[in-house]
C-alpha positions as CSV (number, residue, x, y, z in Angstrom):
1,M,66.6,117.5,71.2
2,L,67.2,117.7,74.8
3,A,65.7,114.3,75.4
4,A,68.3,112.8,72.9
5,A,71.2,114.7,74.7
6,A,70.0,113.8,78.1
7,P,71.9,110.3,78.3
8,L,75.2,111.9,76.8
9,L,75.0,114.6,79.6
10,L,74.4,112.0,82.1
11,L,77.3,110.0,81.0
12,A,79.6,112.9,80.8
13,S,78.6,113.8,84.4
14,L,79.5,110.3,85.7
15,V,82.9,109.9,83.7
16,Q,85.8,112.3,84.4
17,L,89.6,112.2,84.1
18,R,91.4,112.1,87.6
19,A,95.2,113.0,87.9
20,Q,96.7,110.7,90.5
21,D,100.1,109.5,91.1
22,Q,101.8,111.0,88.0
23,G,99.1,109.4,85.9
24,L,95.5,109.8,84.8
25,L,92.5,107.4,85.7
26,L,89.0,107.4,84.6
27,D,86.6,108.5,87.4
28,L,83.5,106.6,86.8
29,A,80.9,108.1,89.2
30,G,83.7,108.2,92.1
31,R,85.3,105.1,91.4
32,P,88.8,105.2,89.8
33,V,89.7,103.1,86.8
34,D,92.8,102.4,85.1
35,A,91.4,101.9,81.6
36,A,94.6,103.0,79.8
37,G,96.5,100.3,82.0
38,A,94.0,97.6,81.2
39,L,94.6,98.3,77.3
40,Q,98.2,98.5,77.9
41,A,98.2,95.0,79.6
42,Q,96.3,93.5,76.5
43,W,98.6,95.1,74.1
44,H,101.7,94.0,75.9
45,R,100.4,90.6,75.6
46,L,100.0,90.6,71.9
47,V,103.3,92.3,71.0
48,R,105.9,91.3,73.3
49,D,108.5,88.7,72.4
50,C,109.5,86.4,75.4
51,S,111.3,83.9,73.3
52,A,114.8,84.9,74.7
53,L,113.6,84.2,78.3
54,Q,113.3,80.7,80.1
55,R,110.9,79.8,82.8
56,P,112.8,77.5,84.9
57,A,110.5,74.8,86.5
58,A,110.1,74.1,90.1
59,G,112.9,71.7,91.2
60,S,115.3,73.0,88.5
61,T,118.9,74.2,89.4
62,A,117.8,77.8,88.7
63,W,114.7,77.1,90.8
64,A,116.7,76.0,93.7
65,E,119.3,78.5,93.6
66,A,116.8,81.4,93.5
67,Q,115.0,79.9,96.5
68,Q,117.9,79.5,98.5
69,V,119.1,83.2,97.7
70,L,115.4,84.4,98.6
71,A,115.4,82.4,101.6
72,A,118.6,83.9,103.0
73,H,117.8,87.5,102.0
74,S,115.8,88.6,105.1
75,P,116.1,85.8,107.8
76,P,114.2,84.6,109.8
77,A,111.0,85.8,108.1
78,S,112.3,84.9,104.5
79,H,113.1,81.3,105.5
80,G,109.8,80.0,104.1
81,A,110.4,81.5,100.5
82,R,108.2,79.7,97.9
83,P,108.6,81.0,94.4
84,L,105.4,80.9,92.3
85,Q,107.3,81.6,89.1
86,L,110.8,82.4,87.9
87,L,111.7,84.1,84.4
88,Q,115.3,84.1,83.5
89,T,117.4,85.4,80.9
90,A,119.2,83.0,78.4
91,S,122.5,83.9,80.1
92,G,121.1,83.4,83.7
93,D,122.5,86.7,84.8
94,W,118.9,88.1,85.5
95,L,116.0,86.4,87.1
96,L,112.7,87.8,88.1
97,A,110.9,85.8,90.9
98,E,107.2,86.0,92.1
99,V,107.5,84.8,95.6
100,V,105.2,84.2,98.7
101,W,106.6,83.4,102.1
102,D,105.3,80.8,104.3
103,G,105.8,80.9,108.0
104,A,105.8,77.7,110.1
105,G,102.3,76.1,108.9
106,A,101.2,79.7,108.0
107,Q,99.1,80.4,104.8
108,P,100.5,82.9,102.6
109,V,97.9,85.4,103.8
110,N,99.2,85.1,107.3
111,A,103.0,84.8,106.3
112,P,105.8,86.9,107.8
113,L,106.4,88.8,104.6
114,D,103.9,90.0,102.0
115,P,104.2,88.4,98.4
116,A,106.6,90.0,96.4
117,I,108.2,90.5,92.9
118,V,112.0,90.0,93.5
119,P,114.8,90.9,90.8
120,L,117.8,88.9,91.0
121,H,121.1,89.5,89.4
122,R,124.3,87.5,89.0
123,V,127.4,89.6,90.1
124,G,130.8,87.7,90.0
125,G,129.0,84.4,89.6
126,V,126.8,85.0,92.7
127,L,123.0,85.5,92.4
128,Q,122.0,88.4,94.5
129,V,118.6,90.2,95.3
130,Q,118.4,93.5,93.7
131,T,116.8,95.5,96.7
132,T,115.9,98.6,95.0
133,G,113.7,96.6,92.6
134,V,111.8,94.5,94.9
135,W,107.9,95.1,94.6
136,S,105.4,94.2,97.5
137,G,102.1,95.8,98.1
138,D,99.0,96.8,96.5
139,T,99.0,98.7,93.3
140,G,95.0,99.7,93.3
141,P,93.7,101.6,91.5
142,W,96.4,100.9,88.9
143,T,96.2,97.7,86.7
144,A,98.8,95.6,88.7
145,P,101.0,94.1,86.0
146,V,101.3,97.4,84.2
147,F,102.3,99.3,87.3
148,I,104.7,96.6,88.5
149,R,106.5,96.3,85.1
150,R,106.9,100.1,84.8
151,W,108.1,100.4,88.4
152,L,110.7,97.6,87.7
153,Q,112.0,99.4,84.7
154,R,112.3,102.6,86.3
155,Q,113.9,101.0,89.4
156,L,116.3,98.8,87.7
157,P,117.3,100.4,84.2
158,A,120.0,97.7,83.7
159,M,117.5,95.0,83.8
160,P,116.5,93.6,80.5
161,A,113.3,95.2,79.5
162,D,111.7,91.8,78.3
163,L,112.1,90.5,81.7
164,A,109.6,92.8,83.3
165,L,107.5,92.9,80.1
166,C,107.1,89.1,80.2
167,L,106.2,88.9,83.7
168,D,102.5,87.8,84.1
169,P,101.9,87.9,87.9
170,Q,100.0,84.8,89.5
171,W,99.3,86.2,93.0
172,P,95.8,87.8,92.7
173,A,96.8,91.0,94.1
174,F,99.5,91.2,91.4
175,A,97.4,89.8,88.5
176,G,95.3,92.7,88.1
């Protein structure tokens, strides 16, 4: 009987719950894992409805306007704004940009600013960066897309929820 229980006892000694940053992680032999976040990311992909959103293409009017606003937001470092993707509400009042910043000949890894997720909102006909919702940085050990979506929704409750939910980050540190 003890021989049969030994593998379960070993597993139980290696797997524990760890409270961190107002959430729970699995602790697998000292390594934190966001199992719930990984499951939630998969679930969101299955149930979300992104049909009301547009993905403006590079070179489109929306893309050019967003790039101009991003480049002007924090000069001179922001001048090299290069959107990787844009999500836009049908009305065009809200955009969510994933952006990297290229310095003069620099690779994004050596750029003057870190890659970011930047919400933009049209106020009085003018597109503006919503600075309280800008995400830049590492999310580890949390599953990045889920962590960033939740953070955006907390920081900008007025932003349409489907905009954050339909964000599928491309930058490796954000893609999770």
